[in-house]
N, C-alpha and C positions, 0 to 999 in steps of 0.2 A: 506613532512612527509610520512613515510611508516608504514605499519603494524609492521614490525620488529623493527623500531625505537621506536614506541609507547610502545611495549611490553618489550623492553629492557631498557627503560629509565623512571624510575618512576617519576622523576622530570618533564619530558616533558609530561608524561601521565596525571599527576595531573594538569599541567598548561593548557593543551588542554581540559581536561574533569574534571572540578571542582567537579562533583558529586563523583569522586573516593576518595575525601578527607572525604566525609560524609558517604558513604555507599557502599555496593556492589550492584550495580544496574543491575538486570537481568530481566527487564520487558520491553524490547524494542518492543515486539510485542503488547504492550499496549500504554503507553504514555512515550516517551523518555525524559530524561533531555537534556537541551540544551548545546552543546559544547561552550567553551569560545568564539570562533570566531563568532559563530552564535548569541549569546547574545550581543556581542559587535557590530555586524552589525545592529541589531535592535536598540540598544541604539544610535548608530551614526545617523541613520535615524531619530529617535525621536528627537535628539538634533537639527538636521537640520530643521525638521518640526516645531520646537518651535520658529524658527527665521523668519518664513514666510509661504507662501502658501504650504500646505502639499503635494499637487500633483506636484507642480513645483519642489519640492525638490527631486522628484523620477522619474518623467516622462520625456522622454520615457526610460531612461537608465535601470531602474529596470525591466521594462516590457520586453524590448528587450533581456536583459541578461537572464531573467528567461526562455524565450522561447528557447533561444540558448542552455542553460545548460540542460533544460529538454529534448530537442531534442538529445543532446549528450548522455544522460543517456539511452534514449529509442531507439536510432537508428532511429529517425524520422527526419522530417524537422521542422524548427522553426515555420512555418506557420500552423503546425498541432498541436501545443501545446497551449492550453488555460489554463489560471490561474484562476481557479474558486474556489479553496479551498477544502472543505471536499469531501471525496470519495463518501459519500451519495449523495451530490448534483450533482457531476459529473455523477454518474450512473443514477440518476433521470432525468437529462437533456437528456441523451441518450434514456432512456425508454419513457419519455414523448414526445420526439421529433420525434419518429418514427411514420410512418403511415402504418397501417397494412391492408392487404386485407382479405376478408372473407375466413375463413377456415385455415388461417395461424396459426402456433404454434411457441412457443419458448420453449427452454429446459433450466432449471435451477436446481441447487442443493439446496434442502430445508435446508440442514444442513450447508450451508455456513453462513458467518457472515450476520446478518440481513440487512446490507447496500446493499448487493448483492442479496437479496431475495425480500424484500418489493417493490422496484420499479417495478419489473417484475410481482409480484403477482397482483399489482394494475391494470395491463393491462387486467385482466380477466373481469373487469367491462366494458371494451371497446369491448368485444367479442373475445379477443385473447385467444386461448387455451394455458394455462400455464402447461407445462409438468414438472414433478419432476423426476430428474435423479435417477435411482436405482443403488446403489453400494453395494458391499459386506461388506465393512469395512469403518468406519467413516473416512471421509476425503481422502480416497484412491480412486481417480477417475482414472480408467484405460482408455487408449485410446479406447479400445473395448467397454467400457460402453457408451461412447459418440457416437461412430460410429454406434452402434447397436440400438440407441434410437432416431435417427433423421430420417426424411423421406422427401418426395418431397414437403411437406407443411411446413417444418421447415424454419422459416425466420431467427432466431437468436439463438445462444447458449451463455449463460452468466455464467461464472465460475470464481473462484478465482485462482490466480496463486499459492497460497499456503494456506492450511487449517489453520485456526487460532488456533485450539486446537491441532491437531495431528502433524502439521508442515510438512505434506506431500505436496511436490511440484507437480504441474500439468505439464505434458508434453505438454505445450500449443503450442509449435511450431509445433509438429506433428499433434496435433488436429486441429490447425488453417489451416495447409496445406490441410488436408482432407476436412474440412468444405468449404474451398474456391473452391475445385474441384466440390463441390455440389452446389455452389452458395449461401452458408449459411454464414451470417455475424457472427462475433465472438467478444464478449465483455468480457474484463478481469478486474476483481478487482485486481489490482497489489500492494495493500498496504503492503502485507506481504513479498514481494520480492524486490521491487524497493529500491535501496540503499544497499541491502544485497547480492543480486545475479543479474547477468546480466539479464535484462528483455527487450528483443528486440521485437519491434512491427511489424516486417516484415510481419508476418502472422496473425496479429491482426487488427481488424477494429476500436475498441474503447478500451480505457484503462483509469482508474482513480486511483489515489493514493495520499492520503494526506501525509503531511511531518512529522507528529508527531510520527512515528514509526521508521523504519529502515533508513529513510532519515535524521534523527537527526535534524529535523526542527521544527518550531512552529506549533501549532494546526491551522487548517482551512487555510492552505497555501499549496494547493496541485496542482497536474498536471492533466489535462484532455487531452488525445490524441484522435483525431478524424481524421481518414484517409482523406486526402485532397479530394479525389474523392467522398466522401460521405457527406462532410460538408453541401452542399446545399440541400441534401435530408432530412435533419433534420429540424424540426420546433420547436426549444426549447420553452417550455412553460413559459418563463420568458421574460419580456419586459422592456427595460430601455433606457436611453439616449446613452448608449455605444454600445449596440448590435442592435439597430434599428436606421435606418437613420433619422437624424433630422438636416438639414442644419441650421447653426447658432443657434442650440438648439431650433428650432421651430418645434413643432409637425406637422406631415403631415397627410393628409386624409387617406392614406393607410400605413399599417405596412409593411415595407420592411427591412428585416434583412441585416446587413452588411455581406460581404463575409469574409472568413478566420476565424481565431481563435477568433476574436472579437465577432463573432456570438453567442458565449456561455458565454460571459462576460457582464451581463446586465448593471451594473453600476460601481460605483467607486471601485477601487481596495483596497484590504487589504495591503496597502503599508508596514506597519510594518511587517506583515507576509511574504510578498514577499522579503523584505530585508533579513530576516532570512533564508528563503528558498534558496535564491541565494547563501548565504554564506555556507549553508549546502551542496548544490550540488557541489559547487567549491571544498569543502574539500573532499567529497567522490570521486570526479573525480581525485583529487590529489593523494589520497591514492590508488585508483584503485579498482573498484568494483569486478573485478575478484580475486584480492588478498584478499579482504574482504571475498568473498565466500569461498575461500580455507581455510581461517582461521576459519570460522564458522563451516565448515565440519570437520576440524581437531579437534576442541573442542568437537563436538558432537561424534566423533568416539571413544573417550575414556570415555566421560561422560555417554553415554547410558549403556555400560556394567558395569560401576562403580555403577550406580543406580540399575541395575538388581542384582548385587552381594549383595546389601542390601535388596533384596526381593521386590523391587518395580516393578510394571508393567509399562513399557514405551510405550506410544501410538506410533504406527508406528515404532517400534524398528527395524523391518526388512527392512526398506526403503533402497533402493540402494542410492549411492551418487547422482545419478541423481534425486532422489525423495526427499532426505533429505534436511533439512533447518536448520536454527539457533534455531528453536523452539523445546524444549524437554519437553513434558508433562508426568507426572508420578503420580502414585497413588498406594494404597494398601488397600484391603478390610478391614483389621483389624486396620486401622489407621484413626484417626480423622483429616482429612486433613485441615479443617478450623483452628483447634487448632495448627496444625503443621505450617500452613501459618503464623499464629500470632507469633509463636515461631521464625520463620525465620526473620520476620519483626523486632521483638524485638532485634534480634542479628545483626540488620543493614543490612539484606539481603532482597532486594526488589524483590519479585516475583509476579506472578499473580495466582489467584484462579479461575478456570474455571470449567464448567460442560457441559454435553451433554444432548441431548433430553431425555435420559432415567434416568437422575438424577445422573449419575456417575460423580464424581468430580476428578479434576486433579490439581496438582500444576504445573504451567507452568514456565519453565526457558527459557529466550530468551536473552542470552548474545550477545553483539556486539563485533566487532573486538578488541576494546580497553580493554575488560575484560581479566584478566590474568588467567592462570591456577591456580595460588595460590588462587584467589577468588573462583573459582569453587571447589577447594579442601576444602575450608572453608565451603561451602555449605554441602559437604559430611560429614564433621566433625559434623556439627550441626544436620544433619539427623541421 
């Protein structure tokens, strides 16, 4: 299956993405609908689990496959991929598992999604200096902003690969290269790019991304990448039968974590979610993430000026192709955006209503590769 085949064959599109029969779904930066093959994979596992031991119906095949596919998507090794579920949990495991020395600081962006803010803020209670990144424009983090706000005491920088409101992508590769020359670790919230844009972890130390957005998978079935050389330096603040050694399931006198990706997986897996995640990753790798990225940028290239022609302000409208994403958020001072959002919903167009720290509201469009130009033109007609 290719992007071109999906967009040129309505019967195939409706078969693979049943939501297209019901609505124009443009909220993939929120919670995606499940593609047919993902829903079928979940159902197939559920049926198998109904006939016997749930774990035996899945282990170790689903786990091994998940690590392999996740590694393919991220340019990592399978033994660097843990399957822990929500992005919030993955980032919290990293933050809670680090051991800081006196006077060390971390740098975060206060206007990132809360999942990538609160785990780091909480470290202040442990004496870690939490620095908030200063930027000129919401979501637009320039390389120089990061380079100029770290020092010899900075232990880690934690940023999102793409801002959830403005859709501005981070030049995380260049930033990661620089940070590594300074011996600073780099953690990325990748949920708004993994599945939509190539997201390679060569210059990243930690990355978390749940499946329920651009990965087109179920909720709470995500990926956690931890660079192999750093795994044993982390002491994750969770303990269970799976990540702590217990021969024959007998608790030991001393807590000793397992090595490898098991270290961050405390207990039983979300096998239903993992079955769906694997099917979603297989589908995206089949279609090709680079082709998906090109299609999202093609859509954005004409959608942004079309919205501007109607008098709307588009957040991050001047982003270069290297900065742009599949997220297009817009608004207008003289428009009741909540009412407009309801109007779009009533017309069968599913979007997101978002706001910033100053109370400014936006309608956020986040089409995926299978959305057609005709669907986006329909949005413009309703507007």
